[in-house]
Steps between C-alpha positions, in 0.01 A plus 500: 500500500637832405575769757305824469668836508487671847170681545678820587686503177184439302317784681796733447499422131125566487539835672771600250286407205194670645696825515598455141139427410393826663741692276387319178137539581529877479486475117247254366526646153802271453280200568568299187881548522498415872292188456699376201831551682401324815316217320808424310700501821251248641545291188874496537465396864262215411762390238782504758308310756513192283632421147223268382240254607667168614429207264324305773250795531403512132220252541332732746481803270160649515294745281383779734318675212665836506236759399700639208205696360547745792875524478498524126207740476465657149323796670740602777301826545221279656739321738621700796847328531524624864222258595648213301848532648364563848301179484781305363777618740263453795424144407863432416634618837234293678611190312879554559427562871364152552676174591819532284708275727497217249630711218867510417523871442755735648337667801644844435366501141160396624492776761605753238218385284256534788632847565472605137137383477408665829660831370291479181181434693557811716599707194180404317290549808620859521453561132143362513428727804619793307293408197187443700544832675529682163187342377280561805316773317432293184375172639168524321683563173731198548207265497420613144837385370528151347811425706305498819378145451836353395685520832280277716501227237873527442567484870267208543674305227840578663382388837368170362835445324697550815240291696592208267867550584419505871296175470780336304757572766266382771412177313873434453568578865738781401751256357831605333360408158180698569701807591714475182200479279331795680828707468500448122127565469521832684803587301298445195221715643741785575636491149152541346427793728809686382330518155225712652761764593603532135156605377 
């Protein structure tokens, strides 16, 4: 069983990153650049955590039915990427905060991934608060826009997608193979979301 990093060290790292988040949150106009940069950092971390799925795990590969229609939307103006990324990062940090003891990952890389995801959740939370505040006086008008009905459906599909990942891990009792398959799947999900930042 792997040893966890000291709790004090993890908390200190979180405090440092929260301070950086406070600075970054001051300008949500750079949202796409910010999300693209940090999502690629997360992709690199997921790559470093393990080179590939072990041969003995290949038979357990599962199709989690990634909702590509949301991530590859041909009408990005109808998809508020803040909500998409917020949902994705929130679900991802919940997954990678579970029983990872059976994984063979480097603990420091895992903690860094958790910190990155937490930072993005906080960043998006602040941007969403700012957006909602700016729209307080035009709530009635927002309901008339076609994009208003897209977000709940998109979030629901993403939640169902991550629910399938949760259930897979639970069914496989958080085995080493299960974690490797989930790592590759979430890496795939992150890759598709970077395409949203290019539109």
